[in-house]
N, C-alpha and C positions, 0 to 999 in steps of 0.2 A: 111514845115513851117505850112501849114494848119492843118496837123495832130497834131502838137505841140499845136497850138491854140485850137483845139478841145479838146485835152486832158486837157489843163488848164481850159477850160470852164466847163468841166465835173467834174474836181477835186475841183475847188474852192467852189461850193455850198456844196459839201460833207465835206470839211474842215470847212466851216463856221458853218455847222450843228453839227459837232462832239461835243459830250458832251451835246447836247441839247436833252436829253432823254425825251420822252413823260411822262407826269405825271402818266399815267396808264401803264407804261412800263411792269411790270410783267404780266399783263393781255394780252398785245399785244404779248409778248414773248410766252406765252402759246398758243395764237391763231396761231402764226407762226409755233410753234412746232406741232400743230394739223394738219396744212396743210401738213407738211412733213410726219407725221405719216399716214395721209389719202392717200398720194401718194404711200407710201411704201405698204400699205395694198392693194390698187388697183392693183399695179404692180403684187404683189404676188398672186392675184386671176386671173390674166390675163386680167384685165380691163384697157386697155391702154387709152381709152377715160376718164375713171375715174382718171387715173394717170395724164392726161393732164389738168384736172380741176385745178391743182395747178399752172398752167402757165397763164400769161396774154394772153387773146385771143382777137384779132389775133396778137397783137404786140410784143410777146415775141422775144427777141434776144437770140438765142441759139448757142453756140460755142462748137464744139466737133471735135476731130481729125484734128485740125488746119483749120476748115472750119465753115462757117456760115450755119445754116439750113435756109430755106426760111422764115419761120414764124411759127405760131402755127400749121397749117396744115402740113407744111413741116417737123416739128418735129415729129408729130404723124406718118406721113408716114415713117420717118426714124425708129421709134420704131417698127412699124408693119413689115417693111422689114427686119430689123436686129434681132428682138427678137420675132416676132409673130409666131404663130403656136404651136408646141408642148411645154408643160411646161418645158422640159429639155432645150430647146432653149432659153426660157425666163429666166430661172433660178429663184433664190430667192434673193430678194434685201433687203439689210439692210443699213439704214443710221444711223450713230453714230458719236460720238465725235462732236456734233453739237454746234457751237458757233454762237450766234446771238448778233449783236451790233447795237443799234439804231443809225440812222443817222438823222432822223427828225420824226415828228409825223406820217408821211405816208411812211417812208422809213427805211429799215434796211439792213444790210449786214449779210448774213448767209454763213458760211464756215463749211463744214462737210466732213467727210470721208464716203465712201460707199464700200460695198462688194457685188458683184453680184456672188453668188455661182452657178456654172454650171459645169456639168461634162465636163472635158477636156478643158474648156475655161472660167475659172473664171476671174473676173475683180476686181481690187482694185483701188481706186482712191479718188479724192477730187473734190467736187463741190464748186464753188464760185458763190453765188447768190445775186442779188439785189432784195430784196423783196419790193413791193409797196402795199400800201393799196388803193384799187380801189373799189369804190362803197361799202365801208364798209367791204371789205374782203381782206385779204392778198393773194397776188399772186406773182409768180416769174416773174419779168420783164426782167431780164438778167440772163442767166445761162451759166456758163463755166465749162466744165468737163475736168478733166485731169485724164486719166486712165492708168493703168499698168497691165501686166499679172501676176505680183507677188506682194505680200504685202510689204509695207514699213517696213524694219526691226525695225524701231523705233516706230511702231504702237502697243503699249501695249494694247490699247483699243480693238483691234480686238481679241486678245487672251482672254481677260477677259469678254467681253460682247456681241460681235456681232456675234451671231450664227443664221443666218437665218434658 
């Protein structure tokens, strides 16, 4: 029962804000896109701390592999443990098919596909992110990752544009 009430409490403000796009939304959408592009560039040069600048620190909620990471530091530790070291282990990351929907002046939903190209262990998947504008800058407050070892057969964008 408590989970249902919590879900409703989280959903109602989002529903109330739906369609209430900020007046400067194209500018905000570009700013959010720049955060994602900066994260991709940081990952691809092996700068995991730079990658983490796109997340709310310390309060990001990060869900992956059916588990919650601890917080910002726990997420960084996860990336270092799973992807740190040699460039082949890190791979080359590409975010694409990015869809951004305003929820409020300081909130947006971002859904995107990603491809992590690595020898022998590529990943394909989808990120669902709650973006929040905090201190004048957009950050990821909630990140959910769903990954798979093979691409979605319906993913035409991967074939046409995402070549990390």
